[in-house]
N, C-alpha and C positions, 0 to 999 in steps of 0.2 A: 557361581552359576555353573551348571553342568554342560553349557553350550560353549564350545571352543570359539565359535564365531562371535558370540556376545562378549566373552572375555577379551578377545582380540580387539573388538571395537572399543570397549572401555579403556583398554591399555593405550590405544592410539589417541583416544579423545582426551585422556588424562594421564600423560606419561609420568612415570615415577620420578624422572629427572626434574620435572617441573613441580609435580604435586607429591612431595615426599611423604605426606601423611596418608597417601592412598596406595593400595596395592590390590591386585585382582588375581584370583586363582580359579582354575577349573576344578570344581568339586561338587559332589552330590550331597544335598542336604541330609540325606539319610546316613551318610558315612563321613561325618566331619572328623578331621584328624587333628584339630587344635587341642591344646591342653592348658587350661588356666591362663589364657592369654588376654581376655577381654573383660572390660568393665561392663560393656553393654553389647548384647546381640540384638540386632534389629532386623525385622522382616516386614515388608509391606506388599500385600496382595499377591503372595506367592504360595504360601503353605497349604491353601485349599486344593492345590494340585498334587499334594503328596499324601496318599492314604496312610503311609507308615509313620504316623505322627510320633509314636513312642520312640522310634529310632532317632527321629529328629531331636526330640526333647532330651534324650540321653546324651546325644552328641553336643547339644547346646550346653547342658550342665557341665560336661567335661571342658568345654571351651571357656567357661566363665571363671574369673577370679572369685575368691571366697565372698567378696562383697558385691559381686556383679549381679546384673539383672537382665531379663529379656523383655523386649517390647515387640509385640507382634500385632499385625492387623491382617485379617484374611476374611474371605467369605464365611458367613456363619449359617446356622440352621435357618432354613426358610429363604435363603438368598435367591433372588430372581425367581421366586416360586411361580409367578404368573407366566413367565417365559417358559419354564419347564412344563407347566400345564399345557401350553400350546404345543410345545415340542413333543410331548408324549402322544398327543393326538396326531401330529404331523407324521411322525416316523412309523405310525401304524397304517398309513394310507398306502394303497396299492402301488402308487408310483415310487414310494421310498422304502417300503418295509424290507425289501430284500437286502438293502444296503446296511440294515441295522440288526441282522441276525447275529445273535451272540454278543450284542453290545451290552456293556456294563457301565453303570454310572461312574463318570470319571473324576468326580470331585469329592472332597472330604469337608463337609459342612457340619461343624459340631455345635451343640448347645453349650451354654456357659457352664452348666453343671458337668457335662461330660468332659469338657476340656480341663476343667479344674481337677477332675479325677485323674486325667492323664498327667497333668503337671505333678501332682503329689506322688503318683506312681514312679515318676522319674526323679524324685528327690528334690522337687522344686516347690516353693511355697507361693500360691496365688496371692497377688496383691489386689489386682482388679481384673476380672474376667467378665466381659459384658457384651451382649448383643446390642448393636446400635443400628436402628433403621436409617436408611439413606434414600432420598429421592433422586435417582439418576435421571438427568434430562438429556435428550438428544435432539438436534435440530431437524425435526421432521423425519420423513421416510428415509431420506438419504443418510441422515445421521444414524438412524436405527440400523439400517443395513450395513453401514460402515462398522458399527460396533459389533454386529453379528459376524461380519467377515473377518475381523481381526481377533475376536475373543472366543468364539465358540468353535474352535478348531476340532475338538474331539468329535463334534457332530458333523460339521461341514466337510471335514476330510474323509468321512465315510462315503461321501457321495463322489462319483467320478467328476473329474475337473470340468468336463464340458457341461455338466448339469448343476454344478455347484452354485452358480449365480441364481439359477431358477429356484433352487432350494432355499437360498438366503432370502430372496424376495418373497417367496411363499410364506416363510416363517414370519417375516416382518408384516406382511399384509394380514396374516391370520391374527397376529398379536394386536394389531391396530383395530381390528374388528371388535375386539373385546375391550381395548383400552385406547380409545381414539385420541388423536392429537388435541392438545388444549387450544384455547382461543388464540394463542400466539404461535401455533403451529409446531409446538414441541411435543415430543414423545416422552412419556414418563415410565420408568421402570422401578418398582419397589425392590431395593437391595437391602441386605442385612449384613453388616460387618461385625465380625468377632474381634474385639479389642482385648489384648492380653498383656498384663504386666505381672511379672513374677520374679522371685529371687531364689537363691539357694536355701533350702531348708536348714535351720540351725541344728 
């Protein structure tokens, strides 16, 4: 992880003296410094935050042993599309638009074909690259706002802190107008996951 705080927390939670099979390093996924060390490189729900995927994949290839493979899961093309549709309208409103001047889309959501091409360009052979729909459920308005509060930081942190909660609630309310809670009071969000398995090209 590139967060010193997160790595420190991991080290305190799983000290190497007790968990000799674990170690934690501060490192940027775009600049991996490993060389032929791993049978498997695994990433879960992280890489859609990194636009420079080619740099990631080239570093992963260097990190793998000749027989190694990578297993990735990340947001894929179309992920949370219904939320983005509501967001696109929300950030254009008079009360919010000034905070989003110059804002650029912060995620990297790839199609299966596009990601397969990136793998091959990095010298990796796709084994399975697939978009997988997921129905994410949250317990009502409180669950939906909690998810927005902790996950949508590139958007929420554009807004001054004293207005942030108002923005979050307005987004959740706007979303639920188009996608109401079900009969059990749950909110549903259509997510798309890109699942990737690849190895080093022969």
